[in-house]
N, C-alpha and C positions, 0 to 999 in steps of 0.2 A: 481377568487376572491370570487364569490358567493358560490362556493363549499367549500372553506376554511372557510368562515363565517358560513355556515350551520354546518360544522363539529365542529366549536368552540361553537356554540350555543347548539348543541346536548351534547357536553361534559359538559357545564355549567348546563344544565337541569339535566343531569345524576347525577352530584355532589349534586345538590339541592334535588333531590329525595332521594338519599342515606342518606343525613343528615336529611331529614324529617322523614325517617324511624327510624334512630338512636335516634332522639330527641322525636319521638312520642311513641315509644314502652314503655319507662319508665312510661309515663302517664297512659297507658293502664294497665301496670303491677301494678302500685300503686293503681289504682281503683279496679283491679280484686282481688288483694291479700291484700288490705288495709294496705299498707306499710307506709303511712304517708309522711309528707313533708320532714322529715330528709333524707329519701332515695333519694328523688328528688334533694334536695340541694346538696348532695354529688355527685350524678351521674352527674348533669349538670356542676358542677365545674370541674370534671375530663374530661368531654366531651369538655368543652371550652378550657382547657389547651391543650388537645390532638389535637384539631382543629388548635390552634395557631401553635403548633409544625409542624403539617402536612403541612399547607399551607405556613408557612415561608420557610420550606425546598422545597416544591413543586414549589412555585412561584419565589423564589429569589435565594436560595443557589444553587440549581441544575442548572438553566439556566446560572447563573453568574459565577459559579466556576466549577461544574462537567462537563458541556458541553464545557467549555473553556479549558479543559485539565489541570485545576489547582486542581488536585485530593488531594494533601496534604492539601492545604488550605481548600478544601471542607470538608475533614474529621475533621480537627481541628475546623472549623466553626460549623459543625454538633454537635460535642461534646460540644462546648461552648453553642450552642443553648439548648441542653438537660440540661446542668449544670445551665444555667440562669433560665430556667423555673422551675427547681427544687425548687429554693428559692421562686418563686411565688407560686408554688404548696404547699410548706411547710407552707407558710404564710396563704394561703387560708384554708388549712386543720386545722391550729391552730385556725382560726376564727370559722370554722364550729364546732370543738370540744367544743369551749367555748360556742357557741350558743346552742348546744345540751345539754351541762351540765347545762346551766342556764334555759333552757326551756324544760327540759326532762320530767317534770311532766305534761306539758300542754296537752299531748295526753291522760292522764288518765281521763280528763273530759269527760262527756257525755257517760261514760261506764255504762253498766247495773249494777243495785244494786247487791252487793255480789261479783262482779268480782274484786273489789278493794282488797278483802282479798287474792285473788290468785296472786296479783301483789307483786313483791319484794319491800321492803321498799326503799325509795329514797336513792341513794348513794351520798356521798359527791362529789362535782365537782372534776373531774380529768383533769389534763392537759396532753396532749400527749407528750411523750418523745421527746426531741429535737434531731436534727440530730447529730449522733455520727459517726465519720469516722471509728474508730476502730471496732465498732460493729454496722453495719448498722441495722436500724429498719425496721419494716414491710413496712412502707410507702415508704422508700427509695428503697427497693427492688421492690415493686409494681410499683412505678413511673418509675424506670429505665427500667424495662422490657417493660412497656406500651409505654414509650416515644421512646425507641429504635425501637420498633415495628412500630410506626408511621413514624419514619425516614426512615426505610427500605421499608415500604409500599409506602410512597410517592416517594421514589427513584425508586422502581420497576415499579410503575404505570407510572411515568414520562418517564422512559427509554422505556417502552413498547409503549407508545403513540408516542414517537419520532421515534422508529423503524418502527412502522406502517406508520407514515408519510413519512419516507424515502422510504419504500417499495412502497407506492402509487406514490411518485414522480418518482421512478425508472420505475414503470409500465407506467406512463404517458410519460416519456422520451422514453421508448422502443416503445410505441405505436406511438409517433410522428416520431420516426426513421423509423418504418415500413411504415407509411403513406408516408413519404418522399421517401422511396425506391420504393413504389408502384407508386407514381407520376412519378418518373424518368423512371421506366420501361414502364409505359403507354405512356409517352411522346416519348420513343424510338420506341414503337410499331407503333404509328401513322405515323411518317415519313417513317418507313419501309414499311408499307402498301401503303403509297402514292407513293413512288418511284417504287414499284413493279407494281402498277396500271398504272403509267405513261409509264413504259416499255411495258406493254401490249397494251396500246393505240398507242404507237410509232410503234409497229409491224403492226397495222391496217392501218396506214396512207397511206402506199404505195399500199395497196390492195383495200381498200374500203373507199373513202372519206366520204360518207354518214354515214357509221357505225362509223367511227372515230369521226365525229361530235356528234353523239348521245352518244358515249362513254364519250366524254368530258362533256356533259351536265349531264349525270348520275354521273360522278366523282365529279363534282362541288356540286351536291346535297349531295353526301355521305360525302365529306369533310366538308360541312357545318354542317352536323350532328355530325361529329367527333369533329370539333372545338367548336361548340356551347355547346357540352356536355362534353368538356374536363375537366371541374372542378368537375364533378360528378364521384364518384367511382362506383356507381351501376346504372343500367338502367333496365327498364321493359323488361322481356323476349320477349314480343311481338315486342317491338321496335328493339331489337337485331336480332330477326328472320327476320323482315322486312329488316334490314340493310344487313344481309347475303344474302337474296333473291336478293336484288338490286346488290350486288357485283357479285353474280353468274350470273345474267342476263348480267352484264357487261362483264364477262368472256366468256359468250356464243358467243360473237361477234368474238372471235378468234378461236373457236372450228371448226375443219373441219369435214368432213363426216366420217373420220376414228376414231373419238373419241366418246365413249359412256359416257353419263352423267346421273347419277341417283341421284336425290335429294328427300329425304323423311323427310319433316318437318311436325309435327302434326298440325292439324288445330284447335283442341280443347285441351286445357291444362290450368293449373292454372298459371295465370300471376304472376310470381315471380320476385323478384329483383335479378339480377345477375351482376357480374363485367362487366364493359364496354369493348367491343372488346375482349372477352375471347376466342371465337372459331374461329375468322376470320383468325388467323395466320395459323391454320391447313389447312383451305380452300385455303389460298394463296399458301402455299407450294404444295398442291395437284395440283393446276392449273399450277404452275410454272414448276414443274418437272414431272407431270403426263400426260400431253397431248403432242401430236406430230402431225404434218401435214403429215409426210411421213409414219408413222407406225400406226398400230392399238394400241389404248390407251383407258383408261377408268378412270373415277373418280366417286366414290360412297360416298355420304354424307348423314348421317341420324342423327336424334335427337329423343331420346325416353325418356319417363318419367315413373318412378316408383312411389310408394307411398312415398318413402323417399329419392329418388336419381334421378339424371339426367345422362343419358348415351349418349355421343356423339361419333360417329364413322366417320372416314374419311379414305378412302382407294383409292389408285391410283396405276396404273402400272408405271413401270420404263422403258420407251422406250430407246433403245440403243442410239438414237440420243441426249438424254438429260443427259446421265450419266456423260459426261464431266463437265457439269455445276453443277451437284450434288456434285462431288468430290471437286470442287473449291469453293463451297458455304461456307460462314462464319457461317451461322446458327444463326444469331443474334436474329431473331424473335422467333425461337423455344426455345432458351436458356432463353430469357426474359420471355416467357410464363411459363416455368418451375419454374422460380423464383417467378413469380406472384402467381402461384398455391401454392407453398410452404408457401408464406406469407399469402395468403387469406384463404387457406383451409389446415392448418397443420393437418396431421393425419385424414383428412376428404376427401381425394381424392385418386384416383388410376389412374395413367397415364401409359399406356402400349404402347410402340412403337415397332413395329415389322418390320424388314426390311429384305427382301430376295433379291435374284438376280433380280427378276422381279416385286417386289411388295413392297409398303410402306404402312403400316397400323397403325392407331392411334386409341386407345380406351381410352376414358376418362370417369371416373365415379366420380361424385361429390355427396357427401352425404349432404342432406339438413338439 
């Protein structure tokens, strides 16, 4: 509502400024070129009638008829408006001509001596020809062209304003739709992360009760972070790195001696705002499918910063013992992440996923 009010106030101020210029220029011209009061009287009469035509059409006819799909009624009403104000204009001009004829010599006063000889002798009062349908006079032609111009000008301006308003509303609707989609996707990622972590803890319970207890404590802290910040779209990069480190520490509890883990997160960086839980899905998949107790396996995770971009890399091996679970995986988390990236960074990210027989690699570049 505040935004609509501000736009309305801006439009009103703009109209006032335009009319201030239109009404102020003749005063300057009259003083600059010594045109006299007759010029101002004629000009302001025409301006007043033009303003009445403009705003009658702008404020009433267009919203009540043109926007309501009553086009024939609108065109008839617009012509009736022009025809009605013609008689008012004709009467006003008749009075102006009479005034000028009766007071035409008043401007000859206070002229320098001798200039009167260069003036033409006063002419008898003339009355302007009345309106004749068969042979239109100059006033009729001038009035018709100017009044029709005002009608089409107000129509065009009103239509452009309405179109601009519609486009803004469509943009806001689209933005709301994108936010809703992002919220749904983020809410899907959190349970996906939660269930994967629970499965990891379940695998520890039978082997090491102490480690499983510590894992539950870490999981509760992480889920508190996820749930408390679930309403926020962006988080500080430092908080997200801390969250990823906690998750990796939790995953270390299930890593055996045959798994190599390399994590390279920078310690000095510009603390930016990034989307919540953006990288954790890749890390989840790496630990889920990349480590094995029976075979040699590895997981490499790194985060690098350029001047205008962020580069995230995650690579893991594909042990033979895990390939069955890979083929049966639904891939919900990864698909949701792709959708989030397309919504959050359209044309500003590069996601490269390479998969071979023994390796799965992800390279994500985000342009800041």
